NUDREN-530195 format. One line per field, with one value per atom (N, C-alpha, C): atom name; residue in one letter; x, y, z. Coordinates in pm, 1 decimal. Layout:
<torfis>
a	[CA,...];
r	[A,...];
x	[X,...];
y	[Y,...];
z	[Z,...];
</torfis>
This chain:
<torfis>
a	[N,CA,C,N,CA,C,N,CA,C,N,CA,C,N,CA,C,N,CA,C,N,CA,C,N,CA,C,N,CA,C,N,CA,C,N,CA,C,N,CA,C,N,CA,C,N,CA,C,N,CA,C,N,CA,C,N,CA,C,N,CA,C,N,CA,C,N,CA,C,N,CA,C,N,CA,C,N,CA,C,N,CA,C,N,CA,C,N,CA,C,N,CA,C,N,CA,C,N,CA,C,N,CA,C,N,CA,C,N,CA,C,N,CA,C,N,CA,C,N,CA,C,N,CA,C,N,CA,C,N,CA,C,N,CA,C,N,CA,C,N,CA,C,N,CA,C,N,CA,C,N,CA,C,N,CA,C,N,CA,C,N,CA,C,N,CA,C,N,CA,C,N,CA,C,N,CA,C,N,CA,C,N,CA,C,N,CA,C,N,CA,C,N,CA,C,N,CA,C,N,CA,C,N,CA,C,N,CA,C,N,CA,C,N,CA,C,N,CA,C,N,CA,C,N,CA,C,N,CA,C,N,CA,C,N,CA,C,N,CA,C,N,CA,C,N,CA,C,N,CA,C,N,CA,C,N,CA,C,N,CA,C,N,CA,C,N,CA,C,N,CA,C,N,CA,C,N,CA,C,N,CA,C,N,CA,C,N,CA,C,N,CA,C,N,CA,C,N,CA,C,N,CA,C,N,CA,C,N,CA,C,N,CA,C,N,CA,C,N,CA,C,N,CA,C,N,CA,C,N,CA,C,N,CA,C,N,CA,C,N,CA,C,N,CA,C,N,CA,C,N,CA,C,N,CA,C,N,CA,C,N,CA,C,N,CA,C,N,CA,C,N,CA,C,N,CA,C,N,CA,C];
r	[X,X,X,X,X,X,X,X,X,X,X,X,X,X,X,X,X,X,X,X,X,X,X,X,X,X,X,X,X,X,X,X,X,X,X,X,X,X,X,X,X,X,X,X,X,X,X,X,X,X,X,X,X,X,X,X,X,X,X,X,X,X,X,X,X,X,X,X,X,X,X,X,X,X,X,X,X,X,X,X,X,X,X,X,X,X,X,X,X,X,X,X,X,X,X,X,X,X,X,X,X,X,X,X,X,X,X,X,X,X,X,X,X,X,X,X,X,X,X,X,X,X,X,X,X,X,X,X,X,X,X,X,X,X,X,X,X,X,X,X,X,X,X,X,X,X,X,X,X,X,X,X,X,X,X,X,X,X,X,X,X,X,X,X,X,X,X,X,X,X,X,X,X,X,X,X,X,X,X,X,X,X,X,X,X,X,X,X,X,X,X,X,X,X,X,X,X,X,X,X,X,X,X,X,X,X,X,X,X,X,X,X,X,X,X,X,X,X,X,X,X,X,X,X,X,X,X,X,X,X,X,X,X,X,X,X,X,X,X,X,X,X,X,X,X,X,X,X,X,X,X,X,X,X,X,X,X,X,X,X,X,X,X,X,X,X,X,X,X,X,X,X,X,X,X,X,X,X,X,X,X,X,X,X,X,X,X,X,X,X,X,X,X,X,X,X,X,X,X,X,X,X,X,X,X,X,X,X,X,X,X,X,X,X,X,X,X,X,X,X,X,X,X,X,X,X,X];
x	[2054.2,2182.0,2212.2,2258.0,2267.8,2390.9,2385.2,2512.0,2544.2,2456.9,2489.8,2606.4,2654.0,2766.5,2876.2,2966.7,3051.4,3186.5,3312.1,3434.5,3473.8,3573.1,3628.9,3691.2,3706.6,3763.0,3907.5,3967.8,4108.8,4217.9,4156.2,4226.8,4261.9,4156.6,4160.1,4252.4,4222.7,4303.7,4460.1,4482.9,4639.7,4688.4,4599.2,4644.4,4671.8,4578.7,4606.4,4765.9,4773.3,4877.3,4999.3,4987.0,5115.7,5141.3,5048.4,5043.6,5098.9,5047.9,5130.7,5273.8,5302.0,5445.0,5536.0,5479.9,5551.0,5556.7,5456.6,5473.1,5567.1,5574.5,5663.3,5797.4,5828.7,5965.2,6016.4,5934.0,5979.8,5986.7,5923.3,5913.8,5948.4,5919.2,5947.2,6084.4,6092.2,6197.0,6235.8,6331.5,6365.3,6330.3,6271.5,6271.6,6143.1,6079.2,5964.7,5835.0,5820.9,5699.8,5731.9,5851.4,5916.9,5877.0,5917.8,5891.1,5768.6,5666.8,5522.3,5468.7,5505.7,5464.7,5505.3,5568.9,5623.6,5749.4,5810.2,5960.0,6060.9,6063.4,6112.9,6271.0,6344.6,6488.0,6530.4,6462.5,6479.0,6468.7,6363.9,6323.9,6419.9,6458.6,6544.5,6698.4,6732.3,6853.1,6826.6,6753.0,6707.4,6704.3,6645.6,6657.6,6775.9,6854.5,6991.7,7088.1,7065.4,7163.0,7117.6,6987.0,6952.3,7000.3,6970.9,7008.6,7158.9,7236.5,7376.1,7420.6,7388.0,7427.6,7409.3,7298.7,7271.3,7334.0,7360.1,7474.7,7616.1,7685.3,7799.7,7802.2,7725.6,7705.4,7731.3,7631.0,7608.3,7746.6,7796.0,7905.2,8026.8,8072.4,8138.8,8126.5,8026.4,7987.7,8016.9,7935.6,8002.7,8152.3,8219.3,8354.9,8438.3,8403.4,8467.7,8416.1,8313.5,8269.5,8333.1,8327.3,8390.2,8541.6,8615.0,8755.1,8792.8,8714.1,8728.6,8757.5,8885.9,8905.8,8866.2,8839.9,8778.0,8851.8,9004.7,9069.2,9077.6,9025.2,9040.2,8875.1,8892.9,8765.2,8687.9,8554.8,8461.8,8500.6,8531.5,8557.1,8684.2,8788.4,8909.8,8903.7,8811.5,8805.4,8749.1,8665.9,8596.5,8655.1,8753.7,8821.6,8861.0,8897.5,8931.7,8820.6,8685.0,8552.2,8459.8,8505.3,8420.2,8400.9,8493.3,8495.7,8383.1,8382.5,8303.8,8154.5,8157.4,8018.5,7964.9,8038.4,7979.2,7956.1,8032.2,7965.4,7826.4,7805.8,7679.4,7564.0,7602.6,7509.0,7473.4,7565.0,7564.0,7476.5,7490.0,7435.2,7250.5,7242.6,7095.3,7059.5,7103.2,7037.7,7031.7,7089.6,7078.7,6981.4,6951.1,6825.3,6717.9,6709.1,6596.3,6539.3,6640.1,6606.1,6566.8,6621.9,6567.1,6443.9,6423.1,6257.9,6160.1,6209.1,6103.0,6099.0,6206.3,6173.8,6091.2,6121.3,6020.5,5876.3,5853.9,5706.8,5681.0,5753.1,5687.8,5673.0,5739.7,5692.2,5554.9,5526.4,5371.2,5283.8,5300.5,5211.0,5182.5,5268.3,5272.3,5207.8,5217.1,5167.1,5034.7];
y	[31742.4,31772.2,31860.9,31942.9,32036.8,32003.6,31953.3,31924.6,32040.9,32133.1,32231.6,32347.8,32338.7,32408.1,32355.4,32465.6,32413.1,32458.7,32382.2,32444.8,32571.9,32615.4,32747.0,32732.5,32808.5,32802.4,32752.1,32670.4,32660.7,32763.7,32837.0,32952.6,33050.7,33100.1,33146.7,33083.2,32975.5,32868.3,32871.0,32856.2,32887.0,33031.7,33129.2,33263.6,33284.2,33224.7,33247.2,33166.3,33045.8,32947.7,33042.1,33110.8,33185.2,33303.6,33358.9,33463.8,33416.6,33321.0,33248.2,33222.0,33158.5,33155.4,33254.5,33362.3,33482.8,33546.8,33552.8,33593.9,33524.2,33415.6,33313.2,33345.1,33340.7,33336.3,33504.0,33596.2,33727.1,33791.9,33724.3,33784.3,33693.0,33564.9,33469.3,33389.0,33319.3,33243.7,33234.4,33257.2,33212.9,33065.4,33022.5,32883.4,32808.5,32871.7,32789.1,32804.1,32896.3,32895.5,32799.8,32796.3,32710.5,32560.7,32553.5,32396.8,32374.1,32457.6,32419.9,32410.1,32460.3,32456.1,32308.0,32233.7,32108.4,32100.8,32191.6,32199.1,32183.0,32058.9,32013.9,32047.3,32013.7,32036.6,32178.3,32238.7,32366.6,32452.3,32420.8,32481.9,32460.7,32337.5,32310.4,32398.1,32394.1,32477.6,32599.5,32683.5,32815.0,32830.5,32747.0,32761.4,32751.9,32654.3,32609.5,32725.2,32787.9,32905.7,33028.0,33049.3,33175.9,33156.9,33037.3,33012.2,32983.7,32933.2,32936.5,33075.8,33147.1,33306.1,33385.3,33355.1,33426.2,33398.4,33265.3,33208.9,33245.0,33261.9,33273.2,33429.4,33533.2,33653.9,33679.0,33634.0,33660.3,33599.8,33485.8,33434.1,33531.5,33581.4,33656.0,33805.5,33839.7,33953.6,33970.8,33838.1,33824.3,33810.6,33732.2,33722.6,33862.4,33925.6,34095.9,34167.0,34166.5,34243.4,34167.4,34046.0,33983.7,34014.8,34017.5,34060.4,34167.8,34269.2,34411.4,34464.6,34546.5,34613.2,34768.2,34808.7,34948.4,35042.1,35029.7,35146.9,35110.2,35006.8,34993.7,35013.0,35139.6,35168.2,35031.5,35034.6,34914.4,34865.1,34985.0,34948.7,34881.4,34915.7,34847.6,34705.0,34685.0,34565.2,34458.3,34523.5,34430.8,34388.6,34454.9,34438.4,34308.0,34227.5,34079.6,33999.3,34061.3,33963.1,34030.8,34111.0,34169.0,34093.2,33993.3,33901.1,33788.8,33735.8,33625.6,33671.8,33823.7,33875.5,33907.1,33947.0,33958.6,33822.4,33732.9,33592.9,33564.8,33580.7,33561.3,33627.1,33782.2,33841.6,33818.2,33755.6,33696.3,33590.7,33511.9,33381.4,33413.1,33514.4,33550.3,33610.3,33716.0,33783.1,33665.9,33592.4,33474.2,33402.4,33354.3,33274.8,33354.2,33474.2,33555.5,33575.2,33623.5,33634.1,33524.9,33418.2,33270.2,33255.8,33252.7,33263.5,33357.1,33457.0,33564.8,33551.6,33512.7,33484.9,33364.6,33244.2,33130.8,33170.5,33255.9,33286.5,33364.5,33458.6,33544.0,33465.8,33354.0,33269.5,33216.9,33162.1,33091.3,33216.9,33343.5,33417.4,33438.6,33389.2,33397.4,33281.0,33158.8,33035.0,33009.8];
z	[17568.5,17534.8,17391.9,17418.7,17295.1,17216.7,17109.2,17014.2,16922.8,16910.0,16815.0,16867.2,16985.8,17032.1,16958.6,16873.7,16809.7,16878.6,16873.7,16925.3,16860.8,16921.1,16883.1,16725.6,16653.0,16514.9,16530.8,16456.8,16476.9,16421.8,16354.8,16344.8,16464.5,16532.8,16658.8,16752.1,16763.7,16866.3,16829.4,16688.5,16656.8,16678.8,16665.1,16719.4,16853.0,16929.8,17076.2,17113.4,17070.9,17094.6,17066.1,16932.4,16888.5,16971.6,17010.5,17124.5,17241.6,17309.1,17415.1,17418.9,17281.4,17265.6,17260.7,17189.2,17187.4,17323.5,17390.7,17518.4,17630.4,17616.0,17704.5,17662.4,17505.9,17456.1,17490.1,17492.4,17494.0,17628.4,17745.2,17871.4,17962.9,17969.8,18090.8,18057.3,17957.8,17971.6,17792.8,17735.9,17606.9,17577.7,17506.8,17445.0,17552.3,17640.5,17697.5,17596.7,17549.5,17461.4,17315.9,17282.0,17177.4,17219.1,17349.6,17387.4,17419.6,17454.4,17452.2,17341.0,17255.0,17087.8,17066.5,17102.2,17058.1,17006.1,16968.6,16944.9,17040.3,17093.8,17225.9,17208.7,17116.0,17123.0,17107.5,17019.8,17006.2,17124.4,17179.3,17321.1,17411.6,17450.5,17555.9,17511.2,17379.3,17352.0,17393.8,17334.2,17376.7,17541.0,17615.8,17752.4,17823.6,17753.9,17823.0,17789.8,17671.1,17641.8,17736.7,17747.7,17826.0,17961.2,18030.8,18172.9,18192.8,18108.5,18094.5,18091.2,18012.4,17990.7,18119.5,18184.7,18310.4,18410.3,18423.4,18530.3,18512.8,18377.7,18349.6,18385.5,18333.8,18374.8,18538.4,18599.1,18751.9,18832.8,18781.6,18857.6,18841.3,18705.2,18687.8,18762.9,18770.1,18847.7,18996.5,19041.0,19207.0,19215.4,19118.0,19151.9,19151.1,19049.0,19038.9,19153.0,19212.0,19325.3,19451.0,19443.5,19580.7,19566.5,19487.3,19479.2,19479.7,19509.3,19501.2,19614.4,19636.5,19766.0,19733.6,19856.8,19867.2,19781.6,19771.6,19713.1,19550.5,19526.7,19363.7,19318.9,19177.1,19117.0,19084.1,19074.1,19016.2,18898.5,18788.6,18632.5,18633.1,18695.2,18709.5,18767.8,18875.2,18958.4,18869.5,18773.3,18680.4,18555.4,18525.9,18379.0,18366.1,18441.0,18403.8,18373.1,18404.6,18403.0,18258.1,18215.8,18116.5,17981.9,17958.8,17825.3,17887.9,18007.2,18068.5,18068.9,18116.0,18118.3,17984.9,17890.1,17746.5,17689.6,17728.0,17681.9,17715.3,17851.1,17906.7,17838.1,17810.8,17749.7,17627.4,17540.8,17423.0,17406.4,17513.5,17511.2,17548.3,17637.0,17672.7,17527.4,17466.4,17371.0,17238.6,17218.2,17112.7,17135.5,17254.1,17307.0,17296.2,17333.0,17306.2,17164.4,17086.8,16949.3,16864.7,16905.6,16851.1,16884.1,17008.3,17070.8,17007.7,17003.9,16936.6,16785.7,16713.4,16544.0,16539.0,16631.0,16628.4,16629.1,16751.8,16766.8,16655.3,16609.5,16500.5,16366.7,16348.3,16243.2,16265.6,16374.2,16386.4,16363.9,16350.2,16316.0,16171.9,16113.6,15947.7,15893.8,15964.4,15920.1,15955.2];
</torfis>
């Protein structure tokens, strides 16, 4: 049995975890990396905001397109829904920025 093998240095492990957190938060789902790093409440809030924003945006888009008749231009048909779509975009962007800022903070520590 070889007892001379040493585990990976903690600094590299922390750097790898920070990279994984950043990748998950920036590309997969904002808050997922935060959640996996142990910040459960913040991660859940970020994921909830991202998913809620996506749902609000998609529902407003489907309602606008579904209620449109062929003689009405697209932008005019979507006019009553721009506000809800904007709220959806703001929620997604806010959760993304929060997740990326959290992950960037891991690189500094």
